[in-house]
C-alpha positions in Angstrom: 0.0 0.0 0.0 1.2 3.5 -0.8 0.8 6.3 1.7 0.6 10.1 1.5 0.7 12.4 4.6 -2.1 14.5 6.0 -1.4 18.1 7.2 0.2 16.9 10.4 2.4 14.3 8.7 0.3 11.3 9.6 0.4 8.7 6.8 -2.9 7.9 5.0 -3.4 5.0 2.7 -3.9 6.3 -0.9 -6.9 4.0 -1.1 -9.6 4.8 1.4 -12.7 2.7 2.2 -15.9 4.4 1.3 -18.6 3.0 3.6 -21.7 4.3 1.8 -22.1 1.1 -0.4 -22.1 -1.7 2.2 -24.1 -4.6 0.9 -27.7 -4.5 2.2 -29.4 -7.5 4.0 -33.1 -7.1 4.5 -33.7 -3.6 5.8 -30.2 -3.1 7.1 -26.5 -3.8 6.3 -25.0 -7.2 6.0 -22.5 -6.6 8.8 -20.8 -10.0 8.6 -20.0 -9.5 4.9 -18.9 -5.9 5.4 -16.6 -7.1 8.3 -14.8 -9.6 6.0 -14.3 -6.9 3.4 -13.1 -4.2 5.8 -10.7 -6.5 7.6 -9.3 -7.7 4.2 -8.7 -4.1 3.3 -7.2 -3.4 6.7 -4.8 -6.3 6.3 -3.7 -4.9 2.9 -2.9 -1.6 4.5 -6.0 0.5 4.2 -6.3 2.9 7.2 -8.8 5.5 6.1 -12.6 4.7 6.5 -15.2 7.3 5.3 -18.8 7.4 6.4 -21.5 9.9 7.1 -24.6 10.6 9.3 -27.0 10.0 6.4 -25.4 6.8 5.1 -28.1 4.6 6.6 -26.6 2.2 9.1 -23.0 2.8 7.9 -21.7 4.5 11.0 -23.2 1.8 13.3 -21.8 -1.0 11.2 -18.3 0.6 11.0 -18.2 1.3 14.7 -19.3 -2.3 15.5 -16.7 -3.9 13.2 -13.8 -1.7 14.4 -14.6 -2.3 18.1 -15.1 -6.1 17.6 -11.7 -6.4 16.0 -9.9 -4.1 18.3 -8.5 -1.8 15.6 -10.2 1.6 16.3 -6.9 3.2 17.4 -5.1 1.7 14.4 -7.3 3.4 11.7 -8.7 6.8 10.8 -12.4 7.4 10.8 -13.8 10.2 8.7 -17.5 11.1 9.1 -19.6 14.1 8.4 -21.8 16.7 10.0 -25.2 16.9 8.2 -24.8 20.7 7.8 -28.0 20.9 5.8 -29.9 19.9 9.0 -28.2 22.4 11.2 -30.2 25.6 12.2 -28.9 26.1 15.8 -25.7 25.8 17.9 -27.4 23.1 20.0 -27.9 20.9 16.9 -24.1 20.7 16.4 -23.6 18.8 19.6 -26.8 16.7 19.1 -25.7 15.3 15.8 -22.1 14.9 16.7 -22.8 13.1 19.9 -25.1 10.7 18.1 -22.4 10.0 15.6 -19.9 9.2 18.3 -22.4 6.8 19.8 -23.0 5.1 16.5 -19.2 4.8 15.9 -18.5 3.6 19.4 -15.7 6.0 19.9 -15.0 9.3 21.8 -13.2 11.1 18.9 -13.3 11.4 15.1 -10.1 11.7 13.2 -11.5 13.6 10.3 -14.8 15.5 10.6 -16.2 17.1 7.5 -19.0 19.5 6.7 -21.1 17.3 4.4 -22.3 18.2 0.9 -21.4 21.8 0.8 -22.3 23.4 -2.6 -22.0 27.1 -1.9 -20.1 29.6 0.3 -23.5 30.6 1.8 -23.8 27.2 3.4 -20.5 27.7 5.2 -21.6 31.3 6.2 -24.8 29.8 7.6 -22.8 27.5 9.8 -20.6 30.3 11.0 -23.8 32.3 11.9 -24.7 29.5 14.4 -21.3 29.4 16.0 -19.5 26.6 14.2 -16.1 28.3 14.5 -16.2 28.3 18.3 -17.7 24.8 18.3 -14.8 23.5 16.2 -12.2 25.2 18.5 -13.9 23.5 21.5 -13.9 20.1 19.9 -10.4 20.3 18.7 -9.1 21.4 22.0 -10.9 18.5 23.8 -9.5 16.0 21.2 -13.0 15.0 20.1 -12.2 16.1 16.6 -8.6 15.8 15.4 -9.0 17.3 11.9 -11.7 19.5 10.3 -12.7 19.6 6.7 -15.6 19.8 4.1 -16.9 17.6 1.4 -17.9 19.6 -1.7 -20.3 19.5 -4.7 -20.5 22.8 -6.5 -18.6 24.9 -8.9 -14.9 25.9 -8.9 -15.5 29.5 -7.8 -17.4 28.6 -4.7 -14.9 25.9 -3.8 -12.1 28.4 -3.9 -14.0 30.8 -1.7 -14.7 28.1 1.0 -11.1 26.8 0.7 -9.7 30.3 1.4 -12.1 31.3 4.2 -10.8 29.0 6.9 -7.6 27.1 7.9 -8.9 23.7 6.8 -7.2 20.4 7.6 -8.6 18.5 4.6 -11.2 18.7 1.9 -13.1 16.1 -0.2 -14.1 16.6 -3.8 -15.7 14.6 -6.7 -12.9 14.1 -9.2 -12.2 11.7 -12.0 -11.0 11.8 -15.6 -14.4 12.8 -16.8 -14.8 15.5 -14.1 -11.4 17.1 -14.6 -12.8 20.6 -15.3 -16.1 20.4 -13.4 -17.1 20.8 -9.8 -13.9 21.7 -7.9 -11.9 20.2 -10.7 -8.2 20.1 -11.3 -8.0 23.8 -10.4 -9.5 23.2 -7.0 -7.3 20.1 -6.4 -4.2 22.1 -7.2 -5.3 25.1 -5.1 -5.8 22.9 -2.1 -2.5 21.2 -2.6 -0.7 24.5 -2.9 -2.1 25.4 0.6 -0.9 22.1 2.0 -4.4 20.8 2.4 -4.9 17.1 1.8 -7.5 16.2 -0.8 -9.8 13.2 -0.5 -11.3 12.0 -3.8 -14.9 10.7 -4.0 -16.7 9.3 -7.0 -13.4 8.2 -8.7 -15.4 6.0 -11.1 -18.5 8.1 -11.2 -20.4 5.6 -9.0 -19.3 2.8 -11.3 -20.4 4.5 -14.5 -16.8 4.6 -15.7 -16.8 0.8 -15.4 -20.3 -0.3 -16.2 -21.6 2.3 -18.7 -18.6 2.7 -21.0 -19.5 2.8 -24.7 -18.0 0.1 -26.9 -15.5 2.5 -28.5 -14.2 3.4 -25.1 -13.7 -0.2 -24.1 -12.0 -0.9 -27.5 -9.5 2.0 -26.9 -8.6 0.4 -23.5 -8.3 -3.1 -25.0 -6.0 -2.0 -27.8 -3.7 0.0 -25.5 -1.3 -2.8 -24.8 -2.3 -2.5 -21.1 -4.1 -5.3 -19.3 -5.9 -2.8 -17.0 -9.6 -3.0 -16.3 -11.7 0.1 -16.7 -11.6 0.5 -12.9 -7.8 0.3 -13.0 -7.6 3.0 -15.7 -9.7 5.4 -13.5 -7.8 4.7 -10.3 -4.4 4.9 -11.8 -5.2 8.2 -13.4 -5.9 9.5 -9.9 -3.0 7.8 -8.1 -0.7 9.3 -10.7 -1.3 12.8 -9.4 0.7 13.8 -6.3 -1.9 16.3 -5.4 -4.3 13.5 -4.6 -4.0 12.3 -1.0 -6.7 9.5 -0.7 -9.0 8.0 -3.3 -12.2 6.6 -1.8 -13.7 3.4 -3.2 -17.1 2.0 -2.1 -15.9 -1.5 -2.1 -18.5 -4.2 -1.5 -16.9 -7.5 -2.7 -13.8 -9.4 -1.8 -12.7 -9.2 -5.5 -13.0 -5.4 -5.5 -11.0 -5.0 -2.3 -8.2 -7.2 -3.7 -8.1 -5.5 -7.0 -8.2 -2.0 -5.7 -5.6 -2.7 -3.0 -3.3 -4.2 -5.6 -3.6 -1.1 -7.8 -3.0 1.2 -4.8 0.1 -0.7 -3.9 1.6 -0.6 -7.4 0.8 2.9 -8.6 3.1 5.9 -7.8 2.9 9.5 -9.1 4.2 9.9 -12.7 3.9 6.3 -13.6 1.4 6.8 -16.4 2.8 7.5 -19.9 1.8 9.9 -22.6 0.4 6.9 -24.5 -1.8 6.1 -21.5 -3.2 9.7 -21.3 -3.8 9.5 -25.1 -5.9 6.4 -24.5 -8.0 8.2 -21.9 -8.6 11.0 -24.3 -10.0 8.5 -26.7 -12.2 7.1 -24.0 -13.5 10.6 -23.0 -14.2 11.3 -26.7 -16.1 8.1 -27.0 -18.1 8.9 -23.9 -18.9 12.4 -25.1 -19.9 11.4 -28.6 -23.6 11.9 -27.7 -23.1 15.3 -25.9 -25.4 18.1 -26.8 -22.9 21.0 -26.8 -19.1 21.0 -27.4 -18.2 22.9 -24.2 -14.7 21.9 -23.0 -15.1 23.6 -19.6 -12.3 26.1 -20.4 -14.3 28.9 -18.6 -13.2 31.6 -21.1 -16.9 32.6 -21.1 -16.8 33.5 -17.4 -17.6 35.4 -15.4 -21.2 36.0 -16.5 -22.5 39.4 -15.4 -25.7 37.7 -14.1 -23.8 35.0 -12.3 -24.7 32.0 -14.6 -22.3 29.0 -14.3 -22.3 28.5 -18.1 -19.8 25.6 -18.2 -21.6 23.9 -15.3 -25.0 24.1 -17.0 -23.6 22.7 -20.2 -21.8 19.9 -18.4 -25.0 18.8 -16.8 -26.9 19.1 -20.0 -24.3 16.8 -21.7 -24.6 14.3 -18.9 -28.2 13.9 -19.7 -27.2 12.5 -23.0 -24.0 10.7 -22.3 -25.2 9.0 -19.1 -28.9 9.5 -18.3 -31.5 12.2 -18.1 -31.9 11.6 -14.3 -28.1 11.9 -13.7 -27.8 15.1 -15.7 -30.7 16.7 -13.8 -29.3 15.4 -10.5 -25.9 16.9 -11.2 -27.6 20.1 -12.2 -29.5 20.3 -8.9 -26.3 19.7 -6.9 -23.9 22.0 -8.7 -26.1 24.8 -10.1 -29.6 24.6 -8.6 -28.5 24.6 -4.9 -26.4 27.7 -4.8 -27.5 30.6 -2.6 -27.7 33.0 -5.4 -29.7 31.6 -8.3 -27.7 31.0 -11.4 -30.3 29.6 -13.8 -30.2 30.1 -17.6 -33.4 32.1 -17.7 -31.5 34.9 -16.0 -29.4 35.4 -19.1 -29.8 39.0 -20.4 -28.4 38.0 -23.8 -25.5 40.5 -23.7 -23.3 38.2 -25.7 -20.1 38.7 -23.8 -19.7 35.0 -23.3 -19.9 34.3 -27.1 -17.1 36.8 -27.8 -14.7 34.8 -25.7 -15.7 31.2 -26.5 -12.9 29.3 -28.4 -15.4 26.7 -29.6 -17.7 29.5 -31.1 -20.7 28.0 -29.3 -24.0 30.0 -29.7 -24.2 30.1 -25.9 -27.3 32.2 -25.6 -29.4 29.9 -27.7 -27.9 26.7 -26.2 -28.6 28.0 -22.6 -32.3 28.3 -23.5 -32.3 24.7 -24.8 -30.4 23.4 -21.8 -32.7 25.1 -19.4 -35.8 23.5 -21.0 -34.1 20.0 -20.7 -32.7 20.4 -17.2 -35.6 22.1 -15.5 -39.0 20.7 -16.5 -41.7 21.8 -14.1 -41.4 19.0 -11.5 -37.7 19.7 -11.2 -38.2 23.4 -10.9 -40.7 22.8 -8.0 -38.3 20.3 -6.4 -35.2 22.5 -6.6 -37.1 25.5 -5.2 -38.4 23.4 -2.3 -34.9 22.1 -1.4 -33.4 25.6 -1.8 -36.0 27.0 0.7 -35.0 24.3 3.2 -31.2 24.5 2.8 -31.1 28.3 3.0 -33.7 28.8 5.7 -32.9 31.2 8.5 -30.9 30.0 11.4 -31.7 30.4 15.1 -29.5 32.5 17.3 -26.5 30.9 18.9 -27.2 29.8 22.6 -23.7 29.1 23.8 
């Protein structure tokens, strides 16, 4: 197993265990099966285990397994505050204490603000006293490191990153999301500040394995490499020294064995120019059905009305390269749930974006088409309802 250090010099396995996808049994988790898989990963050198309050039964299962096998002190637990449920200072302790109980521990190694999409979400937490709360928990040792997990655009990621002295961050990042969400720009910005970066969705929830078009599979097969699609995706990440830990939601013995092997073999700089050329062919094959040829270069930005033009186009393309549901889900996460609305119907048709677009995309027209696809009436209603909940007013701090 390869290791890369956190901010304090503590070694973290480059492969982390994502505990969201434990195998289900009846209405709960198959703890016996999960135990075998976790202990196999632990024996291979995995020491970073990631869960969250809302991963139904995951914290309880992880806590039970670590306690039963006497390895709590030998591994790092990462879990997350459900920040979208927080509206008062008292709620911070209520959720945190419940998580400690579930995990059968009195401290968390890495505690993250879960699913942040906008700087406004962090500002809301600050308004209820999160900064004092973090200081108190770190001084007591109940929290060793503080961070945030992120789904949103690059600009908001950088604002959050620069607003606090974070110990780590977690982003969605893979060879298909290189210029979306926090993207490579966010990865490199965090690394430049000495902040460890944890990678989620390295294979797009399995889509870069199970949903590859035949042309993409053919490019991999003819490469001269014997790598599986999963190996291509993981090696691309491990090759980058800015990446600290790559999370994998492993739920089979075979998956654990393969991923641990890859993580043990791959070091930064081991991929060749020929390997990167193969992945370019793969991306081209995946994007053959895209609706607009946006490369995510962001030359069209900033928009005077705050539209995230590349973000909107990326989600629209996802509707046609993956599924309509996935594209709309990504849109809700990264565009729809920002504090300041950034919908395409706010476009004032000034044309500044088109003047700078290297692809000469008729952006104003394509934004109208994208909005019709991404926001049919039921989705408009749903997004507005979730926005109202997430950005509701907070209660005064009662410390």
